[in-house]
N, C-alpha and C positions, 0 to 999 in steps of 0.2 A: 684635507678632507676630499674624498672622491665618492660619488654616487652615480647611479645611472637610472634612466627613466625610459619607459616603454613608449612606443608611438601612440599618440592619441589618449594618453592616460595621465592623470595627475598623481598617480601613486609611484613612489620610489620602489625600485625592485631590489636595491641593495642597501636601503636605508629606511628607517621607520618614519623619518620626517616627511612632510608633504609640502612640496613647493607650489607656487601659483602656476596656473596652466601656462605652458610655454608653446602650445600647439603641437602638431604631430612631429615625430622625429625622436632620435635618441639624444638626450642632453646629459652632459657631465657637469656635476656641481663641483667646481674647483675653488678651494678657499685657502685662506692663510691669514697670518697675523704679522704685523710689522709695527715698529715704533715710529710715531710721527708726532712732532711737537710735544714731546714729553709724556705721551700716553700711548698705550698699545691699542692699535686699531685692527679690527678683523673684518674680512669681507668674504662674500660668497659670489661667484660669478657662474651663472648657468650658461654653458657653452655648448653649441651644437657639436655632436660627436664628429660631424663631417670636417671640423677644423683640424682633426688629427689625421694627417695624411698617411701616417705610418702605422696606425693602430685601428682596430675595430673592437666594439664592445659586444660581447655575447649576452644578449638579453632575450627573453626573461632569464633571470639568474636566481637559482636556488643557492643555498649555501655551498653545495658541492660544485656549482658551475659558475661561481662568482669569479670570472676570469676576464682578463683583457688580452687579446691576441693581436699580433701584427698580421699583415696581409698574407704572410706565408703560413699562418696557423701556429706559429711558435708563441708560447706564452711569454708575455712581457713582464719582467720583474718590477717590483715596486719602484726601484730607483729609476729605471728606464721610463716607466709611466709618469712618474712625478716630474721628470725632466721635461717631458712633452706637455704635461699638465701645466707646468710653470709658464710655458709659452702661451698656452691657451688662457691662463689666468691673466697674463699681461694684456692679451687681446681683450679680455673681458673688461678690464678697467676702462678701456676706451668707450665702453657702452654703459658706464655708470658706476663701476665699482668704486671709483674715487668718492662718489657721493654716499654710497652705502658703507664706506669705511668707517665713518662716524656720523651718525645723525643725532645731533643734539636737540635739546628741548626747543631751541629757537632757530634751528636750521631751516632755511626757507621762509622764516618770519622776519628776522632782523638782517638788514643789509649792512655790510661793513665798509666804512670809508675812512679817509683821512683828510685833514685840511691840506690844501694845495701847497702851502708854505712849508709843510713838513717833508716834502719830497726833495731830498738833498742830492739826488743823483739824476743825471740827464740834463741836457742843455735846452731842449725845446719842450713845449707842452706835449708833443707827440712822444718824445722820449720818456717823459715822466708818467704819462698815462699808460704807456705800454708796460712800463715797469710795474705799476700798480696792478694791471691786468695779469701780468705774469705771477704776481704774488698772491693772487686770489681775492683782491679787493673788488668790491662791487661798484664803487663810485668815488667821487672826490668833491670837495667843497672849497672854493676859493673865496678870498676876501674881495670886496668891491674895489675895483681899481688895481688889483694886484697883478693881473695878467691880461693880455689882450684877449678879449672875449671871442673875437672872430677866430683867432688862431686856436683858442681852447676848444671852440665849437667844432672845428675841423678835426682836431685830435680826438675829441670825444666820438665823433661820427666814424673816424677811421678805426678806432680801437673797440668801439662798442661799449666803452666805459662812460656812464652818464655823469654829468655834473648835476648832482641832486639838489644843490642849494647854493646860495650866495650869502656871505656874511657881511652885513652892513656895519654892525658894530655899535659904537657909542654915540653916533650922531644921526639925527633925522635929516640932515642936509642931503639933498639929492635922493631922498628915499624913493620917490616915484621912478626916477631913472634907474635905480637899482632893481626895483620890481620889474621894470620893463626888460632890463638885461636878463634877469632870471628867467622871464618868460621866453625870451628869444633863444636862450641857450638850452631850453628844455628842462630847466630846474623846476622844483615844486615849492620852494620856500625862500624867504629872506629872514635872516636872523637879525634881531634888533635888541639893543639894550635900552631899558626904560630910564634913561637919565642917571643922575648920581646925586645922592644926598650928602652934603657937607656943611661946613659952618656958614657958607654963603647961599646954600639952597635948602630951605626948610623942607621937612618931610612932606607935609601936607601940600605945599606948593608944587613940589615935584610930582606928587600923585596926580594932581589936577591937570598940570600942564602936559605931562607926558601922556596921560590918558586921552587928552584932546588930540594930540599929535597922532596917537595910535588910531583913533577913530577916523581921522582924515586920511591917513595912509592906508588904513584898512579898507576904506571905500575903494581906493584905486586897486589895492591888492585883490579885492573881490571881483572887480571887473576883469582883471587879468587872470583870475583863478590861480593866484599865488598865495600860499600860506605866509602870513606875517607873524613870526614867532618871537615871543619875549623870552630871553634867556636869563636865568638866575646867575648873577655874577656878584663880585664883591663891590657893589655900588652903594652899600648901606641902605638898600631899599628892597621892599617885598621880602621881608626876612622870615616869613612863615608861609607854609603851603596854603593855609586858609586865606591869607591876605592876597596871595598871588591869584588864587582861584577867583576871589571876589573881583580883583582888578580886571581880569580877563572877561568875566561874566558881565561886568558893567559896560564893557565896550559893545557887547551884544552883536557880534559879527562872527559867523561860523568860520571865517577865514583867518581869524586872529586866535592864536593859541600859544602853547608853551613849548619852548626848546629847553628841555630839561638836562642840565649838566649834573651828572651824578657826583663828580668830584667836588665841584664848587660848593655844594650844599653841606658837605661834611663839617665845615667850620661852624655851622649853625645848628646842626642836628644830624639826623640819619636819613639818607636818601629813601630807604624803605618806608619811612613815615610820610614822605612827601608824595610818593607815587600814587597811593590810593586816594589821596585828597584831590590831586590834580586830575587823576583818572584820564578820561578821553581827551582832556585838554592837551595832554602831551602828544605832540605830533612827531618830534624827533628827539634824539638823545646825543649829547656830547659825552665822551668817555675819557675819564682820567682818574688817577688814583689820588688818595690823600691819606696821610697818617696823622691822627690826632696826637699820638704819642710824640712824634717828632715836633709837631706844632707846639705842644706844651713844653718840650725840652729846649727847642732851638728857635722858636718863633713861628708866626703865622705862615709866611710864604715858604718856609722850609718844609712845611707839611706836604708840599707838592713834589719834593725831591725823593720820590719813591716810584718804582715801576708798577704798572698796572698789575694788580693781583697780589702785591706785596705790602700794601698799606693796611689800614684798619677798616676799610669799607667791607661790609658783609655782603658779598656778591651773591651768595645763595639767597639771602633775603631780598635783595634787589630783583633777582630773577623771579622769585616767588610772587612779588607784587606786580611785576610786569606781566607775568602770566595771568594774574587775577584780573587785570584790566584788558587782557587780550591784546597786548601791544604787538604791533607789527609795523615795521618801518626802518628808518635809517638810524644807525649808531656810528658816530664819527669820532675817531680818536683826536684828541687835542692835547698832545704831549710833544716833547722834544723829538724831532724827526732825524733824518740822516740818510745813509746810503741803503742799498738793497738789503744788507744784513740787518740793519737796524729796523727797517720797515717790515721785514719778515718776522722779526721778533715781536714787534707790536701786533702784527696780524695774529700770531700764535697766542699772545696774551689776551687779545680780544676774544678769540675763539674759546679760550679757557674760561674767562670770567662770565661770558655771555652764553656759554654752552652752545656754540655755533657748529 
């Protein structure tokens, strides 16, 4: 697609569409389509005509004067012009065409990350974060004690890739230290699991004891301005969204919220039913897939043996409910990792199911 625009005007001279004002000068609208991550993406780049060293545009152009000429006044045929336009289009991508190639519903709203332990390529934190940056990820989230935080902080500063959170996991031991480390590295959250119910830990006792621990840790988190987020996991506890909402509300601390794992909840129900109940309590998301069909045929844990977007989760419904609560924040993949190729595939799958 090619069109031209007159100096100081918002009206196209050779096209009926109207672009946004680009200021004075002749601009060429150069566009095209290309396959990317399993879908066809189209872009338009408005490029100053001055970028074409070998051609000039004759404007204003009526139908009989719609020509492009070289500096010698000789008409340039379509093939010659498109070859030059291709160069300009490539230049245009440097100024944002990559972003306009596909703007999904959650582009600019959801930031994409992986767990640090998923990065199977690279020897140092700098190597690993550089890889993530190259693949288009927005951040990373390590486990507490998994990597030297000072070295990770240097890698984050060098690459510009933030460490958005720290996973504390199943124990409240050293929780304040974890919160402090999260603050020092520039993270905004600590993920915690609210105990586990089993034959030796009654449900009510776990509710009371973990809630007290959450209250104490939440006080320190509030002082450090770090979100302390309870994740829904397979710990036989907080088995409904109503119960989890109540559990968080009773703590009565704006810095205590929910880390919602979309895949983990599929064993108990449907994630799109949880999201509207938890609402603004959801601060961050973990992304994985689950298949209830495989679960029923082969067993509970086998349900996770499916790639993101290929299970039974209704991602369109998940997106609908996230949009309804105006969710904006981090979404971190928690699946089997690997090398560059594997991480690129995960990124593409996240883009697809989250419409990034």
